[in-house]
C-alpha positions in Angstrom: 25.0 -2.0 94.6 24.7 -1.6 98.3 23.5 2.0 98.1 20.5 1.2 95.9 17.1 -0.2 96.8 15.6 -2.8 94.6 11.8 -2.9 94.6 9.9 -5.7 93.0 6.4 -4.5 92.2 5.2 -8.0 91.8 6.2 -8.8 95.4 4.3 -5.7 96.6 1.2 -6.9 94.7 1.6 -10.4 96.1 1.9 -9.0 99.6 -1.2 -6.8 99.0 -3.2 -9.8 97.9 -2.1 -11.7 101.0 -3.1 -8.8 103.2 -6.5 -8.5 101.5 -7.1 -12.3 101.8 -6.2 -12.0 105.5 -8.7 -9.2 105.9 -11.4 -11.3 104.2 -10.7 -14.3 106.5 -10.6 -12.2 109.6 -13.9 -10.5 108.7 -15.6 -13.8 107.9 -14.3 -15.3 111.2 -15.6 -12.4 113.2 -18.9 -12.4 111.5 -19.3 -16.2 112.0 -18.5 -15.9 115.7 -20.5 -12.7 116.3 -23.7 -14.4 117.7 -21.5 -16.2 120.3 -20.1 -12.9 121.5 -23.3 -12.0 123.2 -23.3 -14.0 126.5 -26.7 -14.1 128.3 -26.6 -14.5 132.0 -26.5 -18.2 132.8 -28.7 -17.6 135.8 -30.7 -14.9 137.6 -28.3 -14.4 140.5 -26.0 -11.4 140.7 -22.8 -13.3 139.8 -24.4 -14.5 136.5 -25.5 -11.0 135.7 -22.1 -9.6 136.5 -20.4 -12.2 134.3 -22.7 -11.4 131.4 -22.0 -7.7 131.8 -18.3 -8.3 131.9 -18.4 -10.3 128.7 -20.7 -7.7 127.2 -18.1 -5.1 127.9 -15.4 -7.2 126.2 -17.7 -7.7 123.2 -18.3 -4.0 123.0 -14.6 -3.3 122.7 -13.8 -6.3 120.5 -16.3 -5.6 117.7 -14.9 -2.2 116.8 -11.3 -3.3 117.4 -11.8 -6.2 114.9 -13.4 -3.9 112.4 -10.5 -1.5 112.7 -8.1 -4.4 112.2 -9.8 -5.4 109.0 -9.8 -1.8 107.8 -6.0 -1.5 108.6 -5.2 -4.6 106.7 -7.2 -3.3 103.7 -5.5 0.1 104.0 -2.1 -1.6 104.0 -3.0 -3.6 100.9 -4.2 -0.5 99.1 -1.0 1.3 100.0 1.1 -1.6 98.7 -0.9 -1.7 95.4 -0.4 2.1 95.1 3.3 1.9 95.7 3.6 -1.0 93.2 1.7 1.1 90.6 4.1 4.0 91.3 7.2 1.9 90.8 5.8 0.4 87.6 5.0 3.9 86.3 8.4 5.2 87.3 10.2 2.3 85.6 8.1 2.8 82.4 9.1 6.5 82.4 12.7 5.6 82.8 12.5 3.2 79.9 10.9 5.8 77.7 13.6 8.4 78.7 16.4 6.0 78.1 15.0 4.9 74.7 14.7 8.6 73.7 18.4 9.2 74.3 19.5 6.3 72.1 
């Protein structure tokens, strides 16, 4: 029926697992690359110090942004799992109600 929405809880759970796996991979990649994010000045002249400061500023914004990205992926996965549980519970209640009327 075009006026009904079909929700597949298994598809929601699969998507949640994919998002969680993505969060794990992203977190691991960021942690592995973290030491390389701190760029010491290649020399003692002003340009080298400025370059190092510039990269330091980028690093200072990247680290929390990456952590927020991981958190957002995990939040989305939790939301999908919660919605899947809701649909499973709703369907079980409908089955019980339908069975009671027979």
